[in-house]
N, CA and C atoms of all chains as a GROMACS GRO file, in nm:
protein
  642
    1UNK      N    1  15.439  16.941   3.597
    1UNK     CA    2  15.365  17.055   3.528
    1UNK      C    3  15.472  17.072   3.417
    2UNK      N    4  15.391  17.036   3.280
    2UNK     CA    5  15.526  17.121   3.183
    2UNK      C    6  15.500  17.241   3.137
    3UNK      N    7  15.610  17.313   3.089
    3UNK     CA    8  15.567  17.470   3.066
    3UNK      C    9  15.694  17.465   2.910
    4UNK      N   10  15.564  17.529   2.834
    4UNK     CA   11  15.619  17.572   2.700
    4UNK      C   12  15.644  17.737   2.707
    5UNK      N   13  15.706  17.763   2.624
    5UNK     CA   14  15.763  17.906   2.625
    5UNK      C   15  15.758  17.921   2.493
    6UNK      N   16  15.660  18.040   2.433
    6UNK     CA   17  15.665  18.036   2.288
    6UNK      C   18  15.712  18.190   2.302
    7UNK      N   19  15.761  18.199   2.121
    7UNK     CA   20  15.853  18.325   2.109
    7UNK      C   21  15.756  18.432   2.171
    8UNK      N   22  15.658  18.414   2.107
    8UNK     CA   23  15.537  18.593   2.068
    8UNK      C   24  15.498  18.604   2.211
    9UNK      N   25  15.563  18.597   2.320
    9UNK     CA   26  15.530  18.623   2.461
    9UNK      C   27  15.443  18.542   2.520
   10UNK      N   28  15.417  18.432   2.514
   10UNK     CA   29  15.324  18.334   2.549
   10UNK      C   30  15.350  18.194   2.621
   11UNK      N   31  15.297  18.187   2.734
   11UNK     CA   32  15.361  18.063   2.805
   11UNK      C   33  15.269  17.971   2.804
   12UNK      N   34  15.237  17.840   2.811
   12UNK     CA   35  15.151  17.737   2.830
   12UNK      C   36  15.191  17.602   2.902
   13UNK      N   37  15.141  17.605   2.994
   13UNK     CA   38  15.135  17.519   3.111
   13UNK      C   39  15.032  17.411   3.066
   14UNK      N   40  15.117  17.280   3.102
   14UNK     CA   41  15.012  17.126   3.042
   14UNK      C   42  14.974  17.115   3.174
   15UNK      N   43  14.865  17.115   3.219
   15UNK     CA   44  14.799  17.049   3.357
   15UNK      C   45  14.744  16.939   3.335
   16UNK      N   46  14.836  16.858   3.458
   16UNK     CA   47  14.785  16.724   3.416
   16UNK      C   48  14.661  16.687   3.513
   17UNK      N   49  14.534  16.673   3.453
   17UNK     CA   50  14.401  16.624   3.550
   17UNK      C   51  14.397  16.533   3.626
   18UNK      N   52  14.528  16.450   3.626
   18UNK     CA   53  14.525  16.335   3.736
   18UNK      C   54  14.575  16.384   3.870
   19UNK      N   55  14.622  16.496   3.843
   19UNK     CA   56  14.730  16.562   3.992
   19UNK      C   57  14.622  16.651   4.028
   20UNK      N   58  14.609  16.757   3.917
   20UNK     CA   59  14.510  16.886   3.931
   20UNK      C   60  14.379  16.857   3.922
   21UNK      N   61  14.278  16.905   4.030
   21UNK     CA   62  14.163  16.933   3.972
   21UNK      C   63  14.115  17.029   3.892
   22UNK      N   64  13.964  16.972   3.827
   22UNK     CA   65  13.949  17.084   3.747
   22UNK      C   66  13.883  17.196   3.815
   23UNK      N   67  13.846  17.194   3.930
   23UNK     CA   68  13.804  17.324   4.075
   23UNK      C   69  13.942  17.370   4.079
   24UNK      N   70  14.040  17.322   4.109
   24UNK     CA   71  14.152  17.405   4.102
   24UNK      C   72  14.213  17.459   4.057
   25UNK      N   73  14.188  17.436   3.902
   25UNK     CA   74  14.253  17.485   3.824
   25UNK      C   75  14.185  17.637   3.780
   26UNK      N   76  14.056  17.588   3.778
   26UNK     CA   77  13.934  17.692   3.782
   26UNK      C   78  13.965  17.852   3.845
   27UNK      N   79  13.992  17.801   3.966
   27UNK     CA   80  14.005  17.874   4.088
   27UNK      C   81  14.134  17.971   4.101
   28UNK      N   82  14.200  17.870   4.031
   28UNK     CA   83  14.327  17.954   3.998
   28UNK      C   84  14.346  18.040   3.887
   29UNK      N   85  14.273  18.032   3.822
   29UNK     CA   86  14.260  18.119   3.690
   29UNK      C   87  14.234  18.231   3.768
   30UNK      N   88  14.079  18.228   3.814
   30UNK     CA   89  14.031  18.363   3.821
   30UNK      C   90  14.136  18.445   3.907
   31UNK      N   91  14.235  18.359   4.008
   31UNK     CA   92  14.349  18.454   4.098
   31UNK      C   93  14.415  18.508   4.003
   32UNK      N   94  14.381  18.491   3.844
   32UNK     CA   95  14.526  18.538   3.747
   32UNK      C   96  14.497  18.621   3.685
   33UNK      N   97  14.323  18.625   3.670
   33UNK     CA   98  14.309  18.688   3.538
   33UNK      C   99  14.276  18.848   3.549
   34UNK      N  100  14.370  18.924   3.691
   34UNK     CA  101  14.385  19.051   3.676
   34UNK      C  102  14.522  19.084   3.640
   35UNK      N  103  14.615  18.974   3.622
   35UNK     CA  104  14.751  18.990   3.597
   35UNK      C  105  14.809  18.962   3.489
   36UNK      N  106  14.721  18.863   3.390
   36UNK     CA  107  14.772  18.806   3.250
   36UNK      C  108  14.637  18.753   3.194
   37UNK      N  109  14.647  18.781   3.046
   37UNK     CA  110  14.553  18.726   2.975
   37UNK      C  111  14.560  18.523   2.986
   38UNK      N  112  14.435  18.466   3.032
   38UNK     CA  113  14.454  18.363   3.024
   38UNK      C  114  14.349  18.293   2.933
   39UNK      N  115  14.345  18.163   2.835
   39UNK     CA  116  14.312  18.055   2.765
   39UNK      C  117  14.348  17.973   2.829
   40UNK      N  118  14.229  17.847   2.843
   40UNK     CA  119  14.203  17.706   2.879
   40UNK      C  120  14.199  17.633   2.768
   41UNK      N  121  14.205  17.531   2.693
   41UNK     CA  122  14.178  17.482   2.646
   41UNK      C  123  14.223  17.268   2.675
   42UNK      N  124  14.167  17.207   2.629
   42UNK     CA  125  14.187  17.055   2.657
   42UNK      C  126  14.288  17.006   2.489
   43UNK      N  127  14.396  16.943   2.544
   43UNK     CA  128  14.492  16.929   2.440
   43UNK      C  129  14.481  16.752   2.478
   44UNK      N  130  14.470  16.659   2.542
   44UNK     CA  131  14.400  16.530   2.508
   44UNK      C  132  14.293  16.514   2.680
   45UNK      N  133  14.302  16.380   2.667
   45UNK     CA  134  14.223  16.333   2.768
   45UNK      C  135  14.258  16.356   2.915
   46UNK      N  136  14.388  16.356   2.935
   46UNK     CA  137  14.455  16.427   3.068
   46UNK      C  138  14.472  16.531   3.092
   47UNK      N  139  14.517  16.607   2.974
   47UNK     CA  140  14.583  16.737   2.995
   47UNK      C  141  14.530  16.851   2.928
   48UNK      N  142  14.524  16.959   3.035
   48UNK     CA  143  14.468  17.119   2.977
   48UNK      C  144  14.589  17.171   2.973
   49UNK      N  145  14.594  17.250   2.850
   49UNK     CA  146  14.700  17.370   2.817
   49UNK      C  147  14.629  17.523   2.846
   50UNK      N  148  14.727  17.542   2.964
   50UNK     CA  149  14.680  17.696   3.026
   50UNK      C  150  14.751  17.774   2.918
   51UNK      N  151  14.683  17.875   2.835
   51UNK     CA  152  14.790  17.963   2.755
   51UNK      C  153  14.781  18.114   2.880
   52UNK      N  154  14.894  18.188   2.901
   52UNK     CA  155  14.893  18.282   2.959
   52UNK      C  156  14.984  18.395   2.889
   53UNK      N  157  14.933  18.485   2.839
   53UNK     CA  158  14.979  18.609   2.792
   53UNK      C  159  14.982  18.703   2.891
   54UNK      N  160  15.120  18.770   2.873
   54UNK     CA  161  15.136  18.880   2.947
   54UNK      C  162  15.039  19.028   2.915
   55UNK      N  163  15.008  19.100   3.011
   55UNK     CA  164  14.922  19.202   2.982
   55UNK      C  165  15.013  19.371   2.955
   56UNK      N  166  14.971  19.424   2.849
   56UNK     CA  167  15.033  19.576   2.835
   56UNK      C  168  15.079  19.612   2.970
   57UNK      N  169  15.184  19.634   2.953
   57UNK     CA  170  15.233  19.724   3.117
   57UNK      C  171  15.219  19.658   3.210
   58UNK      N  172  15.241  19.516   3.216
   58UNK     CA  173  15.226  19.441   3.296
   58UNK      C  174  15.347  19.349   3.396
   59UNK      N  175  15.314  19.288   3.461
   59UNK     CA  176  15.456  19.209   3.523
   59UNK      C  177  15.501  19.112   3.421
   60UNK      N  178  15.630  19.076   3.461
   60UNK     CA  179  15.693  18.957   3.347
   60UNK      C  180  15.624  18.844   3.361
   61UNK      N  181  15.609  18.811   3.302
   61UNK     CA  182  15.513  18.660   3.280
   61UNK      C  183  15.569  18.519   3.337
   62UNK      N  184  15.743  18.540   3.295
   62UNK     CA  185  15.807  18.412   3.377
   62UNK      C  186  15.737  18.432   3.502
   63UNK      N  187  15.740  18.515   3.570
   63UNK     CA  188  15.704  18.537   3.728
   63UNK      C  189  15.563  18.520   3.770
   64UNK      N  190  15.521  18.564   3.660
   64UNK     CA  191  15.361  18.499   3.666
   64UNK      C  192  15.328  18.344   3.708
   65UNK      N  193  15.399  18.280   3.543
   65UNK     CA  194  15.374  18.166   3.517
   65UNK      C  195  15.421  18.033   3.666
   66UNK      N  196  15.501  18.117   3.718
   66UNK     CA  197  15.545  18.032   3.852
   66UNK      C  198  15.466  18.059   3.953
   67UNK      N  199  15.456  18.208   3.960
   67UNK     CA  200  15.324  18.198   4.089
   67UNK      C  201  15.190  18.104   4.074
   68UNK      N  202  15.154  18.120   3.935
   68UNK     CA  203  15.019  18.071   3.917
   68UNK      C  204  15.051  17.858   3.916
   69UNK      N  205  15.191  17.836   3.874
   69UNK     CA  206  15.223  17.706   3.938
   69UNK      C  207  15.207  17.668   4.077
   70UNK      N  208  15.236  17.721   4.168
   70UNK     CA  209  15.221  17.742   4.294
   70UNK      C  210  15.090  17.762   4.356
   71UNK      N  211  15.028  17.849   4.294
   71UNK     CA  212  14.890  17.858   4.367
   71UNK      C  213  14.762  17.710   4.307
   72UNK      N  214  14.832  17.699   4.227
   72UNK     CA  215  14.759  17.566   4.168
   72UNK      C  216  14.755  17.466   4.228
   73UNK      N  217  14.896  17.439   4.317
   73UNK     CA  218  14.934  17.383   4.392
   73UNK      C  219  14.821  17.344   4.539
   74UNK      N  220  14.857  17.506   4.575
   74UNK     CA  221  14.787  17.563   4.714
   74UNK      C  222  14.661  17.489   4.661
   75UNK      N  223  14.562  17.546   4.592
   75UNK     CA  224  14.416  17.511   4.618
   75UNK      C  225  14.397  17.368   4.553
   76UNK      N  226  14.540  17.307   4.544
   76UNK     CA  227  14.479  17.124   4.495
   76UNK      C  228  14.459  17.104   4.630
   77UNK      N  229  14.599  17.122   4.719
   77UNK     CA  230  14.600  17.045   4.860
   77UNK      C  231  14.507  17.137   4.948
   78UNK      N  232  14.419  17.216   4.973
   78UNK     CA  233  14.309  17.285   5.028
   78UNK      C  234  14.175  17.194   4.998
   79UNK      N  235  14.191  17.163   4.887
   79UNK     CA  236  14.108  17.066   4.794
   79UNK      C  237  14.077  16.948   4.874
   80UNK      N  238  14.209  16.888   4.903
   80UNK     CA  239  14.251  16.726   4.961
   80UNK      C  240  14.234  16.775   5.090
   81UNK      N  241  14.264  16.895   5.133
   81UNK     CA  242  14.275  16.870   5.300
   81UNK      C  243  14.130  16.910   5.332
   82UNK      N  244  14.105  16.956   5.259
   82UNK     CA  245  13.932  16.996   5.286
   82UNK      C  246  13.831  16.856   5.296
   83UNK      N  247  13.882  16.750   5.178
   83UNK     CA  248  13.800  16.656   5.138
   83UNK      C  249  13.862  16.556   5.263
   84UNK      N  250  13.920  16.581   5.308
   84UNK     CA  251  13.974  16.461   5.428
   84UNK      C  252  13.921  16.507   5.546
   85UNK      N  253  13.908  16.633   5.607
   85UNK     CA  254  13.864  16.685   5.720
   85UNK      C  255  13.718  16.717   5.702
   86UNK      N  256  13.654  16.679   5.583
   86UNK     CA  257  13.491  16.690   5.620
   86UNK      C  258  13.399  16.678   5.720
   87UNK      N  259  13.439  16.521   5.755
   87UNK     CA  260  13.369  16.502   5.832
   87UNK      C  261  13.393  16.570   6.004
   88UNK      N  262  13.512  16.557   6.020
   88UNK     CA  263  13.565  16.614   6.123
   88UNK      C  264  13.502  16.827   6.157
   89UNK      N  265  13.485  16.826   6.031
   89UNK     CA  266  13.421  16.994   6.073
   89UNK      C  267  13.270  16.982   6.039
   90UNK      N  268  13.232  16.897   5.999
   90UNK     CA  269  13.048  16.866   6.018
   90UNK      C  270  13.053  16.864   6.190
   91UNK      N  271  13.136  16.758   6.228
   91UNK     CA  272  13.118  16.713   6.359
   91UNK      C  273  13.162  16.881   6.467
   92UNK      N  274  13.234  16.928   6.434
   92UNK     CA  275  13.273  17.062   6.524
   92UNK      C  276  13.116  17.118   6.486
   93UNK      N  277  13.062  17.178   6.364
   93UNK     CA  278  12.956  17.247   6.356
   93UNK      C  279  12.865  17.187   6.429
   94UNK      N  280  12.824  17.063   6.387
   94UNK     CA  281  12.713  16.996   6.475
   94UNK      C  282  12.737  17.040   6.634
   95UNK      N  283  12.843  17.006   6.699
   95UNK     CA  284  12.847  17.034   6.829
   95UNK      C  285  12.827  17.188   6.896
   96UNK      N  286  12.902  17.257   6.794
   96UNK     CA  287  12.890  17.412   6.816
   96UNK      C  288  12.706  17.450   6.795
   97UNK      N  289  12.640  17.366   6.742
   97UNK     CA  290  12.516  17.434   6.747
   97UNK      C  291  12.404  17.360   6.796
   98UNK      N  292  12.489  17.274   6.866
   98UNK     CA  293  12.408  17.115   6.960
   98UNK      C  294  12.353  17.208   7.103
   99UNK      N  295  12.380  17.323   7.168
   99UNK     CA  296  12.307  17.387   7.241
   99UNK      C  297  12.191  17.463   7.215
  100UNK      N  298  12.216  17.546   7.099
  100UNK     CA  299  12.090  17.652   7.073
  100UNK      C  300  11.987  17.586   7.006
  101UNK      N  301  11.984  17.394   7.006
  101UNK     CA  302  11.851  17.332   6.938
  101UNK      C  303  11.830  17.358   6.818
  102UNK      N  304  11.940  17.413   6.749
  102UNK     CA  305  11.918  17.461   6.608
  102UNK      C  306  11.894  17.335   6.500
  103UNK      N  307  11.937  17.198   6.574
  103UNK     CA  308  11.978  17.123   6.495
  103UNK      C  309  11.854  16.971   6.529
  104UNK      N  310  11.752  16.943   6.433
  104UNK     CA  311  11.661  16.810   6.475
  104UNK      C  312  11.752  16.718   6.531
  105UNK      N  313  11.820  16.668   6.483
  105UNK     CA  314  11.870  16.548   6.557
  105UNK      C  315  12.012  16.583   6.618
  106UNK      N  316  11.994  16.603   6.778
  106UNK     CA  317  12.095  16.669   6.873
  106UNK      C  318  12.219  16.519   6.861
  107UNK      N  319  12.390  16.620   6.844
  107UNK     CA  320  12.469  16.480   6.814
  107UNK      C  321  12.484  16.392   6.916
  108UNK      N  322  12.532  16.296   6.911
  108UNK     CA  323  12.568  16.208   7.038
  108UNK      C  324  12.665  16.266   7.113
  109UNK      N  325  12.680  16.254   7.214
  109UNK     CA  326  12.718  16.275   7.354
  109UNK      C  327  12.702  16.388   7.409
  110UNK      N  328  12.784  16.499   7.494
  110UNK     CA  329  12.735  16.594   7.521
  110UNK      C  330  12.876  16.675   7.542
  111UNK      N  331  12.829  16.820   7.530
  111UNK     CA  332  12.925  16.929   7.525
  111UNK      C  333  13.079  16.881   7.628
  112UNK      N  334  13.041  16.823   7.771
  112UNK     CA  335  13.150  16.854   7.856
  112UNK      C  336  13.204  16.709   7.810
  113UNK      N  337  13.165  16.627   7.730
  113UNK     CA  338  13.235  16.532   7.718
  113UNK      C  339  13.269  16.496   7.500
  114UNK      N  340  13.388  16.619   7.484
  114UNK     CA  341  13.395  16.626   7.333
  114UNK      C  342  13.432  16.484   7.259
  115UNK      N  343  13.508  16.451   7.361
  115UNK     CA  344  13.578  16.295   7.299
  115UNK      C  345  13.497  16.150   7.297
  116UNK      N  346  13.360  16.184   7.384
  116UNK     CA  347  13.262  16.101   7.410
  116UNK      C  348  13.286  15.984   7.490
  117UNK      N  349  13.405  16.027   7.575
  117UNK     CA  350  13.462  15.916   7.645
  117UNK      C  351  13.347  15.801   7.698
  118UNK      N  352  13.238  15.921   7.740
  118UNK     CA  353  13.107  15.817   7.859
  118UNK      C  354  13.032  15.700   7.761
  119UNK      N  355  13.049  15.743   7.600
  119UNK     CA  356  12.962  15.619   7.530
  119UNK      C  357  13.054  15.516   7.527
  120UNK      N  358  13.221  15.564   7.475
  120UNK     CA  359  13.288  15.429   7.486
  120UNK      C  360  13.284  15.349   7.607
  121UNK      N  361  13.248  15.436   7.715
  121UNK     CA  362  13.259  15.338   7.845
  121UNK      C  363  13.148  15.275   7.812
  122UNK      N  364  13.039  15.349   7.849
  122UNK     CA  365  12.951  15.281   7.857
  122UNK      C  366  12.905  15.147   7.747
  123UNK      N  367  12.985  15.182   7.606
  123UNK     CA  368  13.005  15.048   7.526
  123UNK      C  369  13.065  14.910   7.578
  124UNK      N  370  13.176  14.983   7.594
  124UNK     CA  371  13.292  14.866   7.701
  124UNK      C  372  13.235  14.822   7.771
  125UNK      N  373  13.129  14.868   7.861
  125UNK     CA  374  13.042  14.777   8.022
  125UNK      C  375  12.927  14.729   7.906
  126UNK      N  376  12.884  14.769   7.825
  126UNK     CA  377  12.770  14.632   7.752
  126UNK      C  378  12.799  14.552   7.708
  127UNK      N  379  12.981  14.577   7.657
  127UNK     CA  380  12.998  14.431   7.606
  127UNK      C  381  13.030  14.343   7.717
  128UNK      N  382  13.133  14.399   7.829
  128UNK     CA  383  13.098  14.341   7.941
  128UNK      C  384  13.040  14.266   7.975
  129UNK      N  385  12.910  14.281   8.018
  129UNK     CA  386  12.808  14.221   8.065
  129UNK      C  387  12.728  14.121   8.012
  130UNK      N  388  12.774  14.175   7.831
  130UNK     CA  389  12.710  14.045   7.751
  130UNK      C  390  12.820  13.903   7.724
  131UNK      N  391  12.948  13.942   7.744
  131UNK     CA  392  13.077  13.831   7.777
  131UNK      C  393  13.027  13.761   7.917
  132UNK      N  394  12.966  13.842   7.968
  132UNK     CA  395  12.917  13.735   8.131
  132UNK      C  396  12.780  13.631   8.094
  133UNK      N  397  14.516  18.024   2.046
  133UNK     CA  398  14.594  18.165   2.085
  133UNK      C  399  14.708  18.168   2.051
  134UNK      N  400  14.815  18.093   2.004
  134UNK     CA  401  14.934  18.116   2.003
  134UNK      C  402  15.015  18.193   1.872
  135UNK      N  403  14.914  18.161   1.765
  135UNK     CA  404  14.939  18.230   1.633
  135UNK      C  405  14.876  18.345   1.609
  136UNK      N  406  14.935  18.458   1.722
  136UNK     CA  407  14.865  18.586   1.723
  136UNK      C  408  14.718  18.572   1.714
  137UNK      N  409  14.610  18.674   1.701
  137UNK     CA  410  14.489  18.630   1.794
  137UNK      C  411  14.390  18.540   1.646
  138UNK      N  412  14.362  18.468   1.692
  138UNK     CA  413  14.214  18.379   1.579
  138UNK      C  414  14.116  18.469   1.604
  139UNK      N  415  14.073  18.441   1.446
  139UNK     CA  416  13.919  18.484   1.417
  139UNK      C  417  13.805  18.374   1.503
  140UNK      N  418  13.874  18.286   1.540
  140UNK     CA  419  13.790  18.159   1.543
  140UNK      C  420  13.839  18.110   1.713
  141UNK      N  421  13.779  18.043   1.760
  141UNK     CA  422  13.839  17.988   1.921
  141UNK      C  423  13.724  17.869   1.962
  142UNK      N  424  13.804  17.789   2.019
  142UNK     CA  425  13.684  17.641   2.027
  142UNK      C  426  13.737  17.699   2.167
  143UNK      N  427  13.597  17.684   2.253
  143UNK     CA  428  13.593  17.718   2.395
  143UNK      C  429  13.528  17.553   2.457
  144UNK      N  430  13.650  17.504   2.505
  144UNK     CA  431  13.568  17.379   2.585
  144UNK      C  432  13.470  17.404   2.709
  145UNK      N  433  13.336  17.322   2.702
  145UNK     CA  434  13.275  17.346   2.807
  145UNK      C  435  13.278  17.299   2.968
  146UNK      N  436  13.380  17.216   2.963
  146UNK     CA  437  13.438  17.177   3.098
  146UNK      C  438  13.492  17.327   3.176
  147UNK      N  439  13.525  17.391   3.102
  147UNK     CA  440  13.634  17.499   3.144
  147UNK      C  441  13.494  17.610   3.155
  148UNK      N  442  13.459  17.683   3.020
  148UNK     CA  443  13.410  17.767   2.955
  148UNK      C  444  13.214  17.764   3.027
  149UNK      N  445  13.173  17.788   3.080
  149UNK     CA  446  12.997  17.790   3.100
  149UNK      C  447  12.940  17.866   2.985
  150UNK      N  448  12.898  17.813   2.879
  150UNK     CA  449  12.849  17.894   2.771
  150UNK      C  450  12.738  17.959   2.823
  151UNK      N  451  12.666  17.930   2.947
  151UNK     CA  452  12.528  18.032   2.996
  151UNK      C  453  12.608  18.166   3.036
  152UNK      N  454  12.704  18.164   3.046
  152UNK     CA  455  12.821  18.316   3.073
  152UNK      C  456  12.801  18.390   2.938
  153UNK      N  457  12.845  18.336   2.874
  153UNK     CA  458  12.837  18.372   2.687
  153UNK      C  459  12.741  18.500   2.670
  154UNK      N  460  12.637  18.532   2.695
  154UNK     CA  461  12.575  18.660   2.669
  154UNK      C  462  12.600  18.757   2.732
  155UNK      N  463  12.660  18.707   2.831
  155UNK     CA  464  12.704  18.819   2.980
  155UNK      C  465  12.802  18.925   2.931
  156UNK      N  466  12.920  18.792   2.896
  156UNK     CA  467  13.038  18.860   2.832
  156UNK      C  468  13.039  18.928   2.696
  157UNK      N  469  12.949  18.873   2.626
  157UNK     CA  470  12.908  18.952   2.477
  157UNK      C  471  12.879  19.072   2.461
  158UNK      N  472  12.762  19.079   2.574
  158UNK     CA  473  12.687  19.212   2.612
  158UNK      C  474  12.800  19.323   2.699
  159UNK      N  475  12.927  19.276   2.750
  159UNK     CA  476  13.000  19.354   2.819
  159UNK      C  477  13.076  19.415   2.719
  160UNK      N  478  13.188  19.394   2.600
  160UNK     CA  479  13.232  19.409   2.525
  160UNK      C  480  13.152  19.433   2.393
  161UNK      N  481  13.089  19.470   2.414
  161UNK     CA  482  12.985  19.439   2.235
  161UNK      C  483  13.042  19.589   2.193
  162UNK      N  484  13.108  19.679   2.231
  162UNK     CA  485  13.177  19.828   2.187
  162UNK      C  486  13.287  19.797   2.146
  163UNK      N  487  13.336  19.700   2.187
  163UNK     CA  488  13.442  19.649   2.111
  163UNK      C  489  13.535  19.540   2.024
  164UNK      N  490  13.410  19.420   2.005
  164UNK     CA  491  13.436  19.319   1.973
  164UNK      C  492  13.250  19.260   1.966
  165UNK      N  493  13.281  19.213   1.836
  165UNK     CA  494  13.110  19.111   1.782
  165UNK      C  495  13.169  18.964   1.792
  166UNK      N  496  13.070  18.901   1.864
  166UNK     CA  497  13.092  18.758   1.922
  166UNK      C  498  13.002  18.687   1.888
  167UNK      N  499  13.038  18.580   1.743
  167UNK     CA  500  12.906  18.502   1.694
  167UNK      C  501  12.905  18.354   1.763
  168UNK      N  502  12.847  18.274   1.793
  168UNK     CA  503  12.848  18.116   1.768
  168UNK      C  504  12.866  18.053   1.645
  169UNK      N  505  12.965  18.046   1.658
  169UNK     CA  506  12.997  17.935   1.495
  169UNK      C  507  12.901  17.801   1.481
  170UNK      N  508  12.958  17.731   1.601
  170UNK     CA  509  12.923  17.576   1.584
  170UNK      C  510  12.936  17.554   1.732
  171UNK      N  511  12.776  17.420   1.770
  171UNK     CA  512  12.804  17.395   1.893
  171UNK      C  513  12.825  17.260   1.917
  172UNK      N  514  12.893  17.194   2.008
  172UNK     CA  515  12.904  17.060   2.027
  172UNK      C  516  12.892  17.029   2.171
  173UNK      N  517  12.869  16.844   2.249
  173UNK     CA  518  12.878  16.882   2.336
  173UNK      C  519  12.993  16.909   2.448
  174UNK      N  520  13.143  16.890   2.383
  174UNK     CA  521  13.231  16.916   2.454
  174UNK      C  522  13.283  17.102   2.398
  175UNK      N  523  13.208  17.139   2.291
  175UNK     CA  524  13.306  17.255   2.334
  175UNK      C  525  13.196  17.376   2.250
  176UNK      N  526  13.226  17.473   2.226
  176UNK     CA  527  13.186  17.606   2.123
  176UNK      C  528  13.255  17.647   2.058
  177UNK      N  529  13.237  17.661   1.906
  177UNK     CA  530  13.377  17.746   1.848
  177UNK      C  531  13.287  17.909   1.829
  178UNK      N  532  13.365  17.969   1.855
  178UNK     CA  533  13.349  18.142   1.870
  178UNK      C  534  13.360  18.222   1.769
  179UNK      N  535  13.318  18.325   1.689
  179UNK     CA  536  13.429  18.346   1.586
  179UNK      C  537  13.424  18.535   1.660
  180UNK      N  538  13.523  18.614   1.582
  180UNK     CA  539  13.543  18.772   1.675
  180UNK      C  540  13.568  18.795   1.520
  181UNK      N  541  13.537  18.952   1.593
  181UNK     CA  542  13.567  19.069   1.472
  181UNK      C  543  13.560  19.171   1.512
  182UNK      N  544  13.613  19.267   1.460
  182UNK     CA  545  13.554  19.393   1.543
  182UNK      C  546  13.404  19.466   1.518
  183UNK      N  547  13.374  19.554   1.580
  183UNK     CA  548  13.212  19.616   1.532
  183UNK      C  549  13.223  19.627   1.386
  184UNK      N  550  13.324  19.698   1.336
  184UNK     CA  551  13.309  19.683   1.222
  184UNK      C  552  13.329  19.582   1.134
  185UNK      N  553  13.328  19.539   1.163
  185UNK     CA  554  13.345  19.374   1.060
  185UNK      C  555  13.481  19.338   1.059
  186UNK      N  556  13.581  19.429   1.076
  186UNK     CA  557  13.719  19.386   1.041
  186UNK      C  558  13.786  19.301   1.146
  187UNK      N  559  13.889  19.307   1.118
  187UNK     CA  560  13.987  19.185   1.249
  187UNK      C  561  13.988  19.244   1.378
  188UNK      N  562  13.967  19.150   1.481
  188UNK     CA  563  13.956  19.197   1.578
  188UNK      C  564  14.091  19.250   1.644
  189UNK      N  565  14.077  19.334   1.757
  189UNK     CA  566  14.200  19.382   1.840
  189UNK      C  567  14.198  19.248   1.952
  190UNK      N  568  14.350  19.224   1.895
  190UNK     CA  569  14.405  19.104   1.970
  190UNK      C  570  14.363  19.120   2.162
  191UNK      N  571  14.392  19.271   2.174
  191UNK     CA  572  14.388  19.214   2.387
  191UNK      C  573  14.251  19.236   2.362
  192UNK      N  574  14.098  19.277   2.321
  192UNK     CA  575  13.987  19.259   2.334
  192UNK      C  576  13.922  19.122   2.316
  193UNK      N  577  14.014  19.030   2.203
  193UNK     CA  578  13.991  18.889   2.253
  193UNK      C  579  14.038  18.823   2.371
  194UNK      N  580  14.131  18.898   2.440
  194UNK     CA  581  14.179  18.817   2.522
  194UNK      C  582  14.117  18.872   2.656
  195UNK      N  583  14.055  18.999   2.653
  195UNK     CA  584  14.035  19.056   2.747
  195UNK      C  585  13.871  18.959   2.770
  196UNK      N  586  13.792  19.016   2.647
  196UNK     CA  587  13.668  18.888   2.619
  196UNK      C  588  13.712  18.743   2.723
  197UNK      N  589  13.844  18.682   2.679
  197UNK     CA  590  13.862  18.528   2.737
  197UNK      C  591  13.840  18.509   2.873
  198UNK      N  592  13.895  18.646   2.918
  198UNK     CA  593  13.951  18.622   3.044
  198UNK      C  594  13.847  18.683   3.150
  199UNK      N  595  13.748  18.723   3.081
  199UNK     CA  596  13.600  18.761   3.128
  199UNK      C  597  13.477  18.692   3.148
  200UNK      N  598  13.497  18.590   3.014
  200UNK     CA  599  13.441  18.456   2.987
  200UNK      C  600  13.482  18.378   3.139
  201UNK      N  601  13.586  18.328   3.137
  201UNK     CA  602  13.693  18.251   3.192
  201UNK      C  603  13.603  18.284   3.343
  202UNK      N  604  13.635  18.459   3.403
  202UNK     CA  605  13.617  18.488   3.543
  202UNK      C  606  13.427  18.500   3.552
  203UNK      N  607  13.350  18.494   3.452
  203UNK     CA  608  13.236  18.402   3.548
  203UNK      C  609  13.196  18.285   3.535
  204UNK      N  610  13.262  18.190   3.433
  204UNK     CA  611  13.217  18.040   3.415
  204UNK      C  612  13.276  18.021   3.567
  205UNK      N  613  13.363  18.100   3.643
  205UNK     CA  614  13.397  18.021   3.765
  205UNK      C  615  13.336  18.073   3.860
  206UNK      N  616  13.283  18.176   3.857
  206UNK     CA  617  13.146  18.215   3.935
  206UNK      C  618  13.073  18.159   3.948
  207UNK      N  619  13.025  18.126   3.868
  207UNK     CA  620  12.908  18.001   3.782
  207UNK      C  621  12.920  17.856   3.840
  208UNK      N  622  13.060  17.841   3.853
  208UNK     CA  623  13.062  17.670   3.901
  208UNK      C  624  13.094  17.699   4.046
  209UNK      N  625  13.111  17.798   4.129
  209UNK     CA  626  13.128  17.793   4.232
  209UNK      C  627  12.976  17.820   4.347
  210UNK      N  628  12.884  17.903   4.246
  210UNK     CA  629  12.797  17.909   4.276
  210UNK      C  630  12.699  17.756   4.284
  211UNK      N  631  12.742  17.703   4.177
  211UNK     CA  632  12.654  17.566   4.148
  211UNK      C  633  12.678  17.472   4.268
  212UNK      N  634  12.844  17.488   4.303
  212UNK     CA  635  12.843  17.364   4.393
  212UNK      C  636  12.822  17.361   4.484
  213UNK      N  637  12.756  17.505   4.534
  213UNK     CA  638  12.726  17.527   4.676
  213UNK      C  639  12.554  17.516   4.729
  214UNK      N  640  12.494  17.529   4.588
  214UNK     CA  641  12.324  17.503   4.571
  214UNK      C  642  12.280  17.351   4.563
   0.00000   0.00000   0.00000
């Protein structure tokens, strides 16, 4: 992330959209609007410019800008982990609610068989029978 | 926003949700007059002045933009949940 320091107490961060999603950028901005003034503009097809300006009697802008960059990275990482583990989380929730009969379609397997060993065993038995 | 406070600012729709504009304008009515000068599919250009028609106060404009950003983020989060 490129950082441009302006003379009039303003720091501009160039955020590459190929690395950071717009959602991560928005959430990061939300976390920092109480500490500095933020204005976001688009400078080209790939980059957003985030203008950070210090508030009166606020923290040093250099420190805020550094924390902003870290927070943006955090939000992006959370987004990617969330995407990668979405199916797993859905499965855990489905299993958790299965006992209460809250779901229309019960998830496969039983609570006592969380890794569905029985299913894979019966699958392999069926395969074996077919091979005969 | 770099050369002091500008009277006109372009708000990109990808970031700033114009549905939130009326609420932010209402909240800053005592300190700032905001009018939409031009709208396109990508941006909305707004003009600022102080309530008496003079130059706007720098921090009022910055505070307004912060508030609009906050409201836009909340709107985006709400929209992603529905």
